[in-house]
PDB file of N, CA, C and O in Angstrom, chain B, residues numbered from 101:
ATOM      1  N   UNK B 101     144.545 125.022  58.493  1.00  0.00           N
ATOM      2  CA  UNK B 101     144.175 123.640  59.106  1.00  0.00           C
ATOM      3  C   UNK B 101     145.160 122.627  58.820  1.00  0.00           C
ATOM      4  O   UNK B 101     145.655 122.439  57.709  1.00  0.00           O
ATOM      5  N   UNK B 102     145.427 121.973  59.887  1.00  0.00           N
ATOM      6  CA  UNK B 102     146.522 120.870  59.801  1.00  0.00           C
ATOM      7  C   UNK B 102     145.876 119.622  59.242  1.00  0.00           C
ATOM      8  O   UNK B 102     144.763 119.271  59.635  1.00  0.00           O
ATOM      9  N   UNK B 103     146.620 118.882  58.246  1.00  0.00           N
ATOM     10  CA  UNK B 103     146.228 117.526  58.002  1.00  0.00           C
ATOM     11  C   UNK B 103     146.907 116.616  58.616  1.00  0.00           C
ATOM     12  O   UNK B 103     148.071 116.420  58.267  1.00  0.00           O
ATOM     13  N   UNK B 104     146.353 115.898  59.615  1.00  0.00           N
ATOM     14  CA  UNK B 104     147.005 114.926  60.477  1.00  0.00           C
ATOM     15  C   UNK B 104     147.238 113.670  59.692  1.00  0.00           C
ATOM     16  O   UNK B 104     146.416 113.183  58.914  1.00  0.00           O
ATOM     17  N   UNK B 105     148.497 113.156  59.975  1.00  0.00           N
ATOM     18  CA  UNK B 105     148.800 111.935  59.348  1.00  0.00           C
ATOM     19  C   UNK B 105     148.548 110.626  60.202  1.00  0.00           C
ATOM     20  O   UNK B 105     148.043 110.714  61.322  1.00  0.00           O
ATOM     21  N   UNK B 106     148.866 109.555  59.716  1.00  0.00           N
ATOM     22  CA  UNK B 106     148.457 108.260  60.499  1.00  0.00           C
ATOM     23  C   UNK B 106     149.141 108.190  61.815  1.00  0.00           C
ATOM     24  O   UNK B 106     148.569 107.720  62.798  1.00  0.00           O
ATOM     25  N   UNK B 107     150.454 108.687  61.858  1.00  0.00           N
ATOM     26  CA  UNK B 107     151.044 108.526  63.260  1.00  0.00           C
ATOM     27  C   UNK B 107     150.267 109.268  64.305  1.00  0.00           C
ATOM     28  O   UNK B 107     150.192 108.814  65.446  1.00  0.00           O
ATOM     29  N   UNK B 108     149.658 110.445  63.945  1.00  0.00           N
ATOM     30  CA  UNK B 108     148.809 111.162  64.950  1.00  0.00           C
ATOM     31  C   UNK B 108     147.777 110.332  65.278  1.00  0.00           C
ATOM     32  O   UNK B 108     147.598 110.121  66.477  1.00  0.00           O
ATOM     33  N   UNK B 109     147.021 109.789  64.437  1.00  0.00           N
ATOM     34  CA  UNK B 109     145.826 109.114  64.740  1.00  0.00           C
ATOM     35  C   UNK B 109     146.043 107.840  65.560  1.00  0.00           C
ATOM     36  O   UNK B 109     145.254 107.468  66.429  1.00  0.00           O
ATOM     37  N   UNK B 110     147.108 107.230  65.241  1.00  0.00           N
ATOM     38  CA  UNK B 110     147.639 106.023  66.056  1.00  0.00           C
ATOM     39  C   UNK B 110     147.795 106.395  67.566  1.00  0.00           C
ATOM     40  O   UNK B 110     147.424 105.664  68.484  1.00  0.00           O
ATOM     41  N   UNK B 111     148.401 107.644  67.719  1.00  0.00           N
ATOM     42  CA  UNK B 111     148.890 108.069  69.007  1.00  0.00           C
ATOM     43  C   UNK B 111     147.620 108.827  69.798  1.00  0.00           C
ATOM     44  O   UNK B 111     147.569 108.869  71.027  1.00  0.00           O
ATOM     45  N   UNK B 112     146.759 109.329  69.059  1.00  0.00           N
ATOM     46  CA  UNK B 112     145.510 110.175  69.769  1.00  0.00           C
ATOM     47  C   UNK B 112     144.771 109.310  70.627  1.00  0.00           C
ATOM     48  O   UNK B 112     144.495 108.144  70.347  1.00  0.00           O
ATOM     49  N   UNK B 113     144.443 109.925  71.719  1.00  0.00           N
ATOM     50  CA  UNK B 113     143.540 109.282  72.801  1.00  0.00           C
ATOM     51  C   UNK B 113     142.931 110.436  73.525  1.00  0.00           C
ATOM     52  O   UNK B 113     143.568 111.052  74.380  1.00  0.00           O
ATOM     53  N   UNK B 114     141.573 110.768  73.157  1.00  0.00           N
ATOM     54  CA  UNK B 114     140.841 111.893  73.711  1.00  0.00           C
ATOM     55  C   UNK B 114     140.635 111.824  75.200  1.00  0.00           C
ATOM     56  O   UNK B 114     140.330 112.823  75.851  1.00  0.00           O
ATOM     57  N   UNK B 115     140.807 110.617  75.738  1.00  0.00           N
ATOM     58  CA  UNK B 115     140.534 110.485  77.266  1.00  0.00           C
ATOM     59  C   UNK B 115     141.861 110.819  78.113  1.00  0.00           C
ATOM     60  O   UNK B 115     141.768 111.022  79.324  1.00  0.00           O
ATOM     61  N   UNK B 116     142.955 110.865  77.523  1.00  0.00           N
ATOM     62  CA  UNK B 116     144.218 111.268  78.200  1.00  0.00           C
ATOM     63  C   UNK B 116     144.513 112.645  77.939  1.00  0.00           C
ATOM     64  O   UNK B 116     144.541 113.128  76.808  1.00  0.00           O
ATOM     65  N   UNK B 117     144.772 113.384  79.197  1.00  0.00           N
ATOM     66  CA  UNK B 117     145.066 114.879  79.217  1.00  0.00           C
ATOM     67  C   UNK B 117     146.634 114.912  78.712  1.00  0.00           C
ATOM     68  O   UNK B 117     147.533 114.147  79.062  1.00  0.00           O
ATOM     69  N   UNK B 118     146.702 115.976  77.824  1.00  0.00           N
ATOM     70  CA  UNK B 118     148.131 116.327  77.148  1.00  0.00           C
ATOM     71  C   UNK B 118     148.588 117.788  77.621  1.00  0.00           C
ATOM     72  O   UNK B 118     147.784 118.690  77.857  1.00  0.00           O
ATOM     73  N   UNK B 119     149.837 117.896  77.718  1.00  0.00           N
ATOM     74  CA  UNK B 119     150.369 119.219  77.771  1.00  0.00           C
ATOM     75  C   UNK B 119     150.872 119.346  76.519  1.00  0.00           C
ATOM     76  O   UNK B 119     151.519 118.439  75.996  1.00  0.00           O
ATOM     77  N   UNK B 120     150.578 120.659  75.841  1.00  0.00           N
ATOM     78  CA  UNK B 120     150.970 120.931  74.508  1.00  0.00           C
ATOM     79  C   UNK B 120     151.763 122.088  74.273  1.00  0.00           C
ATOM     80  O   UNK B 120     151.637 123.082  74.989  1.00  0.00           O
ATOM     81  N   UNK B 121     152.678 122.034  73.203  1.00  0.00           N
ATOM     82  CA  UNK B 121     153.502 123.203  72.914  1.00  0.00           C
ATOM     83  C   UNK B 121     153.200 123.382  71.304  1.00  0.00           C
ATOM     84  O   UNK B 121     153.491 122.498  70.499  1.00  0.00           O
ATOM     85  N   UNK B 122     152.618 124.558  70.948  1.00  0.00           N
ATOM     86  CA  UNK B 122     152.523 124.899  69.576  1.00  0.00           C
ATOM     87  C   UNK B 122     153.300 126.065  69.187  1.00  0.00           C
ATOM     88  O   UNK B 122     153.441 127.002  69.972  1.00  0.00           O
ATOM     89  N   UNK B 123     153.832 126.068  67.983  1.00  0.00           N
ATOM     90  CA  UNK B 123     154.658 127.260  67.680  1.00  0.00           C
ATOM     91  C   UNK B 123     154.676 127.382  66.232  1.00  0.00           C
ATOM     92  O   UNK B 123     154.727 126.395  65.498  1.00  0.00           O
ATOM     93  N   UNK B 124     154.632 128.642  65.790  1.00  0.00           N
ATOM     94  CA  UNK B 124     154.711 128.888  64.297  1.00  0.00           C
ATOM     95  C   UNK B 124     155.988 129.679  64.004  1.00  0.00           C
ATOM     96  O   UNK B 124     156.219 130.756  64.555  1.00  0.00           O
ATOM     97  N   UNK B 125     156.819 129.099  63.105  1.00  0.00           N
ATOM     98  CA  UNK B 125     158.102 129.801  62.803  1.00  0.00           C
ATOM     99  C   UNK B 125     157.917 130.844  61.847  1.00  0.00           C
ATOM    100  O   UNK B 125     156.853 131.036  61.258  1.00  0.00           O
ATOM    101  N   UNK B 126     159.032 131.565  61.683  1.00  0.00           N
ATOM    102  CA  UNK B 126     158.983 132.785  60.661  1.00  0.00           C
ATOM    103  C   UNK B 126     158.571 132.395  59.224  1.00  0.00           C
ATOM    104  O   UNK B 126     158.032 133.202  58.467  1.00  0.00           O
ATOM    105  N   UNK B 127     158.833 131.199  58.908  1.00  0.00           N
ATOM    106  CA  UNK B 127     158.534 130.685  57.438  1.00  0.00           C
ATOM    107  C   UNK B 127     157.107 130.098  57.510  1.00  0.00           C
ATOM    108  O   UNK B 127     156.608 129.622  56.489  1.00  0.00           O
ATOM    109  N   UNK B 128     156.462 130.113  58.628  1.00  0.00           N
ATOM    110  CA  UNK B 128     155.127 129.588  58.610  1.00  0.00           C
ATOM    111  C   UNK B 128     154.889 128.111  59.006  1.00  0.00           C
ATOM    112  O   UNK B 128     153.760 127.642  59.155  1.00  0.00           O
ATOM    113  N   UNK B 129     156.002 127.436  59.162  1.00  0.00           N
ATOM    114  CA  UNK B 129     156.122 126.029  59.549  1.00  0.00           C
ATOM    115  C   UNK B 129     155.408 125.927  60.896  1.00  0.00           C
ATOM    116  O   UNK B 129     155.574 126.873  61.665  1.00  0.00           O
ATOM    117  N   UNK B 130     154.692 124.982  61.259  1.00  0.00           N
ATOM    118  CA  UNK B 130     153.927 124.772  62.474  1.00  0.00           C
ATOM    119  C   UNK B 130     154.454 123.638  63.260  1.00  0.00           C
ATOM    120  O   UNK B 130     154.528 122.513  62.766  1.00  0.00           O
ATOM    121  N   UNK B 131     154.821 123.899  64.464  1.00  0.00           N
ATOM    122  CA  UNK B 131     155.368 122.794  65.492  1.00  0.00           C
ATOM    123  C   UNK B 131     154.215 122.475  66.382  1.00  0.00           C
ATOM    124  O   UNK B 131     153.529 123.357  66.898  1.00  0.00           O
ATOM    125  N   UNK B 132     154.005 121.140  66.561  1.00  0.00           N
ATOM    126  CA  UNK B 132     152.873 120.668  67.507  1.00  0.00           C
ATOM    127  C   UNK B 132     153.471 119.706  68.276  1.00  0.00           C
ATOM    128  O   UNK B 132     153.743 118.621  67.763  1.00  0.00           O
ATOM    129  N   UNK B 133     153.743 119.953  69.538  1.00  0.00           N
ATOM    130  CA  UNK B 133     154.446 118.919  70.432  1.00  0.00           C
ATOM    131  C   UNK B 133     153.391 118.583  71.507  1.00  0.00           C
ATOM    132  O   UNK B 133     152.780 119.501  72.053  1.00  0.00           O
ATOM    133  N   UNK B 134     153.172 117.357  71.811  1.00  0.00           N
ATOM    134  CA  UNK B 134     152.193 116.933  72.891  1.00  0.00           C
ATOM    135  C   UNK B 134     152.880 115.852  73.818  1.00  0.00           C
ATOM    136  O   UNK B 134     153.510 114.917  73.322  1.00  0.00           O
ATOM    137  N   UNK B 135     152.739 116.009  75.136  1.00  0.00           N
ATOM    138  CA  UNK B 135     153.224 114.912  75.985  1.00  0.00           C
ATOM    139  C   UNK B 135     152.135 114.612  76.987  1.00  0.00           C
ATOM    140  O   UNK B 135     151.347 115.480  77.366  1.00  0.00           O
ATOM    141  N   UNK B 136     152.111 113.396  77.395  1.00  0.00           N
ATOM    142  CA  UNK B 136     151.132 112.951  78.368  1.00  0.00           C
ATOM    143  C   UNK B 136     151.565 111.776  79.167  1.00  0.00           C
ATOM    144  O   UNK B 136     152.634 111.202  78.955  1.00  0.00           O
ATOM    145  N   UNK B 137     150.711 111.422  80.101  1.00  0.00           N
ATOM    146  CA  UNK B 137     151.053 110.130  80.811  1.00  0.00           C
ATOM    147  C   UNK B 137     149.972 109.075  80.333  1.00  0.00           C
ATOM    148  O   UNK B 137     148.773 109.345  80.259  1.00  0.00           O
ATOM    149  N   UNK B 138     150.486 107.923  80.038  1.00  0.00           N
ATOM    150  CA  UNK B 138     149.567 106.862  79.581  1.00  0.00           C
ATOM    151  C   UNK B 138     148.791 106.350  80.795  1.00  0.00           C
ATOM    152  O   UNK B 138     149.003 106.741  81.943  1.00  0.00           O
ATOM    153  N   UNK B 139     147.883 105.453  80.449  1.00  0.00           N
ATOM    154  CA  UNK B 139     147.070 104.767  81.561  1.00  0.00           C
ATOM    155  C   UNK B 139     148.022 104.108  82.522  1.00  0.00           C
ATOM    156  O   UNK B 139     147.704 104.049  83.709  1.00  0.00           O
ATOM    157  N   UNK B 140     149.177 103.602  82.100  1.00  0.00           N
ATOM    158  CA  UNK B 140     150.075 102.942  82.922  1.00  0.00           C
ATOM    159  C   UNK B 140     151.015 103.777  83.549  1.00  0.00           C
ATOM    160  O   UNK B 140     151.857 103.251  84.277  1.00  0.00           O
ATOM    161  N   UNK B 141     151.006 105.053  83.376  1.00  0.00           N
ATOM    162  CA  UNK B 141     151.982 105.910  83.992  1.00  0.00           C
ATOM    163  C   UNK B 141     153.277 106.260  83.202  1.00  0.00           C
ATOM    164  O   UNK B 141     154.217 106.874  83.708  1.00  0.00           O
ATOM    165  N   UNK B 142     153.244 105.818  81.919  1.00  0.00           N
ATOM    166  CA  UNK B 142     154.446 106.124  81.007  1.00  0.00           C
ATOM    167  C   UNK B 142     154.308 107.425  80.427  1.00  0.00           C
ATOM    168  O   UNK B 142     153.185 107.827  80.124  1.00  0.00           O
ATOM    169  N   UNK B 143     155.381 108.168  80.227  1.00  0.00           N
ATOM    170  CA  UNK B 143     155.364 109.405  79.646  1.00  0.00           C
ATOM    171  C   UNK B 143     155.497 109.123  78.006  1.00  0.00           C
ATOM    172  O   UNK B 143     156.383 108.449  77.481  1.00  0.00           O
ATOM    173  N   UNK B 144     154.502 109.738  77.391  1.00  0.00           N
ATOM    174  CA  UNK B 144     154.328 109.593  75.921  1.00  0.00           C
ATOM    175  C   UNK B 144     154.421 110.945  75.285  1.00  0.00           C
ATOM    176  O   UNK B 144     154.087 111.979  75.863  1.00  0.00           O
ATOM    177  N   UNK B 145     154.884 110.885  74.090  1.00  0.00           N
ATOM    178  CA  UNK B 145     154.986 112.177  73.363  1.00  0.00           C
ATOM    179  C   UNK B 145     154.660 112.022  71.856  1.00  0.00           C
ATOM    180  O   UNK B 145     154.865 110.966  71.258  1.00  0.00           O
ATOM    181  N   UNK B 146     154.118 113.179  71.245  1.00  0.00           N
ATOM    182  CA  UNK B 146     153.906 113.256  69.760  1.00  0.00           C
ATOM    183  C   UNK B 146     154.513 114.489  69.342  1.00  0.00           C
ATOM    184  O   UNK B 146     154.344 115.528  69.979  1.00  0.00           O
ATOM    185  N   UNK B 147     155.278 114.417  68.202  1.00  0.00           N
ATOM    186  CA  UNK B 147     155.879 115.492  67.498  1.00  0.00           C
ATOM    187  C   UNK B 147     155.304 115.716  66.174  1.00  0.00           C
ATOM    188  O   UNK B 147     155.331 114.793  65.361  1.00  0.00           O
ATOM    189  N   UNK B 148     154.778 116.859  65.864  1.00  0.00           N
ATOM    190  CA  UNK B 148     154.257 117.070  64.504  1.00  0.00           C
ATOM    191  C   UNK B 148     154.889 118.351  63.921  1.00  0.00           C
ATOM    192  O   UNK B 148     154.866 119.396  64.571  1.00  0.00           O
ATOM    193  N   UNK B 149     155.449 118.275  62.710  1.00  0.00           N
ATOM    194  CA  UNK B 149     155.949 119.408  62.061  1.00  0.00           C
ATOM    195  C   UNK B 149     155.205 119.524  60.670  1.00  0.00           C
ATOM    196  O   UNK B 149     155.244 118.636  59.819  1.00  0.00           O
ATOM    197  N   UNK B 150     154.523 120.715  60.534  1.00  0.00           N
ATOM    198  CA  UNK B 150     153.581 120.960  59.364  1.00  0.00           C
ATOM    199  C   UNK B 150     154.176 122.102  58.575  1.00  0.00           C
ATOM    200  O   UNK B 150     154.814 122.976  59.162  1.00  0.00           O
ATOM    201  N   UNK B 151     153.993 122.130  57.269  1.00  0.00           N
ATOM    202  CA  UNK B 151     154.173 123.410  56.487  1.00  0.00           C
ATOM    203  C   UNK B 151     153.133 124.356  56.742  1.00  0.00           C
ATOM    204  O   UNK B 151     152.111 124.092  57.374  1.00  0.00           O
ATOM    205  N   UNK B 152     153.437 125.562  56.193  1.00  0.00           N
ATOM    206  CA  UNK B 152     152.388 126.664  56.311  1.00  0.00           C
ATOM    207  C   UNK B 152     151.017 126.387  55.910  1.00  0.00           C
ATOM    208  O   UNK B 152     150.078 126.959  56.462  1.00  0.00           O
ATOM    209  N   UNK B 153     150.839 125.455  54.888  1.00  0.00           N
ATOM    210  CA  UNK B 153     149.563 125.019  54.439  1.00  0.00           C
ATOM    211  C   UNK B 153     148.935 124.109  55.402  1.00  0.00           C
ATOM    212  O   UNK B 153     147.717 123.946  55.322  1.00  0.00           O
ATOM    213  N   UNK B 154     149.594 123.508  56.283  1.00  0.00           N
ATOM    214  CA  UNK B 154     149.108 122.485  57.273  1.00  0.00           C
ATOM    215  C   UNK B 154     149.386 121.038  57.013  1.00  0.00           C
ATOM    216  O   UNK B 154     149.031 120.137  57.773  1.00  0.00           O
ATOM    217  N   UNK B 155     150.106 120.852  55.785  1.00  0.00           N
ATOM    218  CA  UNK B 155     150.528 119.545  55.407  1.00  0.00           C
ATOM    219  C   UNK B 155     151.693 119.027  56.369  1.00  0.00           C
ATOM    220  O   UNK B 155     152.544 119.774  56.850  1.00  0.00           O
ATOM    221  N   UNK B 156     151.622 117.679  56.581  1.00  0.00           N
ATOM    222  CA  UNK B 156     152.684 117.040  57.607  1.00  0.00           C
ATOM    223  C   UNK B 156     154.009 117.047  56.706  1.00  0.00           C
ATOM    224  O   UNK B 156     154.097 116.609  55.559  1.00  0.00           O
ATOM    225  N   UNK B 157     154.957 117.601  57.427  1.00  0.00           N
ATOM    226  CA  UNK B 157     156.340 117.295  57.027  1.00  0.00           C
ATOM    227  C   UNK B 157     156.854 116.128  57.668  1.00  0.00           C
ATOM    228  O   UNK B 157     157.481 115.293  57.016  1.00  0.00           O
ATOM    229  N   UNK B 158     156.624 115.990  58.986  1.00  0.00           N
ATOM    230  CA  UNK B 158     156.996 114.960  59.700  1.00  0.00           C
ATOM    231  C   UNK B 158     156.244 114.783  60.972  1.00  0.00           C
ATOM    232  O   UNK B 158     155.979 115.771  61.657  1.00  0.00           O
ATOM    233  N   UNK B 159     155.860 113.514  61.350  1.00  0.00           N
ATOM    234  CA  UNK B 159     155.112 113.200  62.501  1.00  0.00           C
ATOM    235  C   UNK B 159     155.875 111.937  63.241  1.00  0.00           C
ATOM    236  O   UNK B 159     156.205 110.918  62.634  1.00  0.00           O
ATOM    237  N   UNK B 160     156.074 112.136  64.466  1.00  0.00           N
ATOM    238  CA  UNK B 160     156.760 111.018  65.309  1.00  0.00           C
ATOM    239  C   UNK B 160     155.861 110.832  66.561  1.00  0.00           C
ATOM    240  O   UNK B 160     155.246 111.787  67.036  1.00  0.00           O
ATOM    241  N   UNK B 161     155.803 109.700  67.034  1.00  0.00           N
ATOM    242  CA  UNK B 161     155.081 109.280  68.221  1.00  0.00           C
ATOM    243  C   UNK B 161     155.901 108.356  69.138  1.00  0.00           C
ATOM    244  O   UNK B 161     156.479 107.389  68.641  1.00  0.00           O
ATOM    245  N   UNK B 162     155.974 108.608  70.432  1.00  0.00           N
ATOM    246  CA  UNK B 162     156.797 107.921  71.276  1.00  0.00           C
ATOM    247  C   UNK B 162     155.850 107.211  72.338  1.00  0.00           C
ATOM    248  O   UNK B 162     155.113 107.894  73.049  1.00  0.00           O
ATOM    249  N   UNK B 163     155.884 105.870  72.428  1.00  0.00           N
ATOM    250  CA  UNK B 163     154.994 105.233  73.492  1.00  0.00           C
ATOM    251  C   UNK B 163     155.465 105.466  74.755  1.00  0.00           C
ATOM    252  O   UNK B 163     154.702 105.680  75.697  1.00  0.00           O
ATOM    253  N   UNK B 164     156.874 105.439  74.876  1.00  0.00           N
ATOM    254  CA  UNK B 164     157.472 105.652  76.304  1.00  0.00           C
ATOM    255  C   UNK B 164     158.685 106.457  76.141  1.00  0.00           C
ATOM    256  O   UNK B 164     159.428 106.312  75.170  1.00  0.00           O
ATOM    257  N   UNK B 165     158.894 107.295  77.071  1.00  0.00           N
ATOM    258  CA  UNK B 165     160.171 108.085  77.267  1.00  0.00           C
ATOM    259  C   UNK B 165     160.601 107.890  78.582  1.00  0.00           C
ATOM    260  O   UNK B 165     160.394 108.704  79.482  1.00  0.00           O
ATOM    261  N   UNK B 166     161.258 106.715  78.731  1.00  0.00           N
ATOM    262  CA  UNK B 166     161.713 106.248  80.192  1.00  0.00           C
ATOM    263  C   UNK B 166     162.504 107.255  80.872  1.00  0.00           C
ATOM    264  O   UNK B 166     163.396 107.877  80.295  1.00  0.00           O
ATOM    265  N   UNK B 167     162.194 107.426  82.085  1.00  0.00           N
ATOM    266  CA  UNK B 167     162.929 108.446  82.954  1.00  0.00           C
ATOM    267  C   UNK B 167     162.730 109.759  82.769  1.00  0.00           C
ATOM    268  O   UNK B 167     163.409 110.604  83.352  1.00  0.00           O
ATOM    269  N   UNK B 168     161.695 110.070  81.867  1.00  0.00           N
ATOM    270  CA  UNK B 168     161.344 111.594  81.706  1.00  0.00           C
ATOM    271  C   UNK B 168     160.091 111.892  82.170  1.00  0.00           C
ATOM    272  O   UNK B 168     159.132 111.134  82.025  1.00  0.00           O
ATOM    273  N   UNK B 169     160.037 113.161  82.826  1.00  0.00           N
ATOM    274  CA  UNK B 169     158.766 113.728  83.179  1.00  0.00           C
ATOM    275  C   UNK B 169     158.041 114.285  81.876  1.00  0.00           C
ATOM    276  O   UNK B 169     158.598 114.374  80.781  1.00  0.00           O
ATOM    277  N   UNK B 170     156.847 114.614  82.115  1.00  0.00           N
ATOM    278  CA  UNK B 170     156.122 115.311  80.923  1.00  0.00           C
ATOM    279  C   UNK B 170     156.840 116.686  80.575  1.00  0.00           C
ATOM    280  O   UNK B 170     157.004 117.040  79.407  1.00  0.00           O
ATOM    281  N   UNK B 171     157.196 117.326  81.507  1.00  0.00           N
ATOM    282  CA  UNK B 171     157.906 118.666  81.298  1.00  0.00           C
ATOM    283  C   UNK B 171     159.273 118.364  80.454  1.00  0.00           C
ATOM    284  O   UNK B 171     159.559 119.039  79.466  1.00  0.00           O
ATOM    285  N   UNK B 172     160.010 117.402  80.876  1.00  0.00           N
ATOM    286  CA  UNK B 172     161.359 117.200  80.195  1.00  0.00           C
ATOM    287  C   UNK B 172     161.021 116.674  78.751  1.00  0.00           C
ATOM    288  O   UNK B 172     161.663 117.147  77.814  1.00  0.00           O
ATOM    289  N   UNK B 173     160.068 115.741  78.515  1.00  0.00           N
ATOM    290  CA  UNK B 173     159.743 115.132  77.317  1.00  0.00           C
ATOM    291  C   UNK B 173     159.254 116.332  76.404  1.00  0.00           C
ATOM    292  O   UNK B 173     159.609 116.406  75.228  1.00  0.00           O
ATOM    293  N   UNK B 174     158.531 117.146  76.920  1.00  0.00           N
ATOM    294  CA  UNK B 174     158.050 118.273  76.011  1.00  0.00           C
ATOM    295  C   UNK B 174     159.115 119.197  75.658  1.00  0.00           C
ATOM    296  O   UNK B 174     159.111 119.679  74.525  1.00  0.00           O
ATOM    297  N   UNK B 175     160.106 119.529  76.561  1.00  0.00           N
ATOM    298  CA  UNK B 175     161.248 120.341  76.279  1.00  0.00           C
ATOM    299  C   UNK B 175     161.999 119.723  75.141  1.00  0.00           C
ATOM    300  O   UNK B 175     162.304 120.378  74.145  1.00  0.00           O
ATOM    301  N   UNK B 176     162.331 118.299  75.313  1.00  0.00           N
ATOM    302  CA  UNK B 176     163.047 117.628  74.368  1.00  0.00           C
ATOM    303  C   UNK B 176     162.410 117.649  72.994  1.00  0.00           C
ATOM    304  O   UNK B 176     163.089 117.799  71.979  1.00  0.00           O
ATOM    305  N   UNK B 177     161.019 117.489  72.977  1.00  0.00           N
ATOM    306  CA  UNK B 177     160.311 117.489  71.754  1.00  0.00           C
ATOM    307  C   UNK B 177     160.306 118.743  71.018  1.00  0.00           C
ATOM    308  O   UNK B 177     160.298 118.790  69.788  1.00  0.00           O
ATOM    309  N   UNK B 178     160.312 119.771  71.790  1.00  0.00           N
ATOM    310  CA  UNK B 178     160.341 121.149  71.159  1.00  0.00           C
ATOM    311  C   UNK B 178     161.591 121.228  70.326  1.00  0.00           C
ATOM    312  O   UNK B 178     161.496 121.535  69.138  1.00  0.00           O
ATOM    313  N   UNK B 179     162.738 120.974  70.869  1.00  0.00           N
ATOM    314  CA  UNK B 179     164.301 120.964  70.302  1.00  0.00           C
ATOM    315  C   UNK B 179     164.184 120.043  69.148  1.00  0.00           C
ATOM    316  O   UNK B 179     164.604 120.440  68.060  1.00  0.00           O
ATOM    317  N   UNK B 180     163.675 118.883  69.249  1.00  0.00           N
ATOM    318  CA  UNK B 180     163.562 117.831  68.180  1.00  0.00           C
ATOM    319  C   UNK B 180     162.823 118.458  66.973  1.00  0.00           C
ATOM    320  O   UNK B 180     163.301 118.413  65.840  1.00  0.00           O
ATOM    321  N   UNK B 181     161.581 119.073  67.275  1.00  0.00           N
ATOM    322  CA  UNK B 181     160.710 119.626  66.169  1.00  0.00           C
ATOM    323  C   UNK B 181     161.356 120.731  65.475  1.00  0.00           C
ATOM    324  O   UNK B 181     161.207 120.917  64.268  1.00  0.00           O
ATOM    325  N   UNK B 182     162.086 121.479  66.242  1.00  0.00           N
ATOM    326  CA  UNK B 182     162.908 122.667  65.635  1.00  0.00           C
ATOM    327  C   UNK B 182     164.065 122.140  64.646  1.00  0.00           C
ATOM    328  O   UNK B 182     164.329 122.682  63.573  1.00  0.00           O
ATOM    329  N   UNK B 183     164.686 121.057  65.140  1.00  0.00           N
ATOM    330  CA  UNK B 183     165.723 120.434  64.284  1.00  0.00           C
ATOM    331  C   UNK B 183     165.108 119.919  62.875  1.00  0.00           C
ATOM    332  O   UNK B 183     165.628 120.149  61.784  1.00  0.00           O
ATOM    333  N   UNK B 184     163.898 119.172  63.083  1.00  0.00           N
ATOM    334  CA  UNK B 184     163.251 118.721  61.870  1.00  0.00           C
ATOM    335  C   UNK B 184     162.906 119.870  60.948  1.00  0.00           C
ATOM    336  O   UNK B 184     163.158 119.778  59.747  1.00  0.00           O
ATOM    337  N   UNK B 185     162.379 120.873  61.425  1.00  0.00           N
ATOM    338  CA  UNK B 185     162.008 122.109  60.693  1.00  0.00           C
ATOM    339  C   UNK B 185     163.172 122.715  59.962  1.00  0.00           C
ATOM    340  O   UNK B 185     163.061 123.212  58.841  1.00  0.00           O
ATOM    341  N   UNK B 186     164.232 122.656  60.606  1.00  0.00           N
ATOM    342  CA  UNK B 186     165.346 123.331  60.013  1.00  0.00           C
ATOM    343  C   UNK B 186     165.968 122.637  58.880  1.00  0.00           C
ATOM    344  O   UNK B 186     166.782 123.168  58.125  1.00  0.00           O
ATOM    345  N   UNK B 187     165.508 121.308  58.786  1.00  0.00           N
ATOM    346  CA  UNK B 187     166.094 120.488  57.641  1.00  0.00           C
ATOM    347  C   UNK B 187     164.931 120.590  56.434  1.00  0.00           C
ATOM    348  O   UNK B 187     165.176 120.157  55.308  1.00  0.00           O
ATOM    349  N   UNK B 188     163.719 121.166  56.753  1.00  0.00           N
ATOM    350  CA  UNK B 188     162.799 121.358  55.691  1.00  0.00           C
ATOM    351  C   UNK B 188     162.286 119.912  55.252  1.00  0.00           C
ATOM    352  O   UNK B 188     162.294 118.921  55.981  1.00  0.00           O
ATOM    353  N   UNK B 189     161.836 119.967  53.927  1.00  0.00           N
ATOM    354  CA  UNK B 189     161.234 118.771  53.349  1.00  0.00           C
ATOM    355  C   UNK B 189     162.075 117.651  53.289  1.00  0.00           C
ATOM    356  O   UNK B 189     161.562 116.550  53.086  1.00  0.00           O
ATOM    357  N   UNK B 190     163.378 117.768  53.446  1.00  0.00           N
ATOM    358  CA  UNK B 190     164.349 116.674  53.402  1.00  0.00           C
ATOM    359  C   UNK B 190     164.057 115.832  54.709  1.00  0.00           C
ATOM    360  O   UNK B 190     164.610 114.736  54.795  1.00  0.00           O
ATOM    361  N   UNK B 191     163.304 116.220  55.644  1.00  0.00           N
ATOM    362  CA  UNK B 191     163.029 115.542  56.888  1.00  0.00           C
ATOM    363  C   UNK B 191     161.939 114.531  56.699  1.00  0.00           C
ATOM    364  O   UNK B 191     161.798 113.739  57.630  1.00  0.00           O
ATOM    365  N   UNK B 192     161.150 114.412  55.673  1.00  0.00           N
ATOM    366  CA  UNK B 192     160.077 113.574  55.530  1.00  0.00           C
ATOM    367  C   UNK B 192     160.702 112.154  55.400  1.00  0.00           C
ATOM    368  O   UNK B 192     161.607 111.837  54.629  1.00  0.00           O
ATOM    369  N   UNK B 193     160.025 111.323  56.333  1.00  0.00           N
ATOM    370  CA  UNK B 193     160.478 109.858  56.247  1.00  0.00           C
ATOM    371  C   UNK B 193     159.300 109.140  56.775  1.00  0.00           C
ATOM    372  O   UNK B 193     159.310 107.911  56.853  1.00  0.00           O
TER     373      UNK B 193
END
């Protein structure tokens, strides 16, 4: 079970529909990337990287991804999450 940090809870909004990409890496690291449109039509994104126990390694939230579609933001977020995961616990900030 994932332990969500404050970044996630600040970003979360159950009324907005998200597209999600979840991935478990060979070492058990969990990637959780979500992209959505805000009420104003801005593309927003959340990136969460969690260790195998579900503890947050890093969480990032973006209120705007100017000029990006949800699909493009999600693809960028997946690559960003993989880079964070490859750095391991040194990525915590």
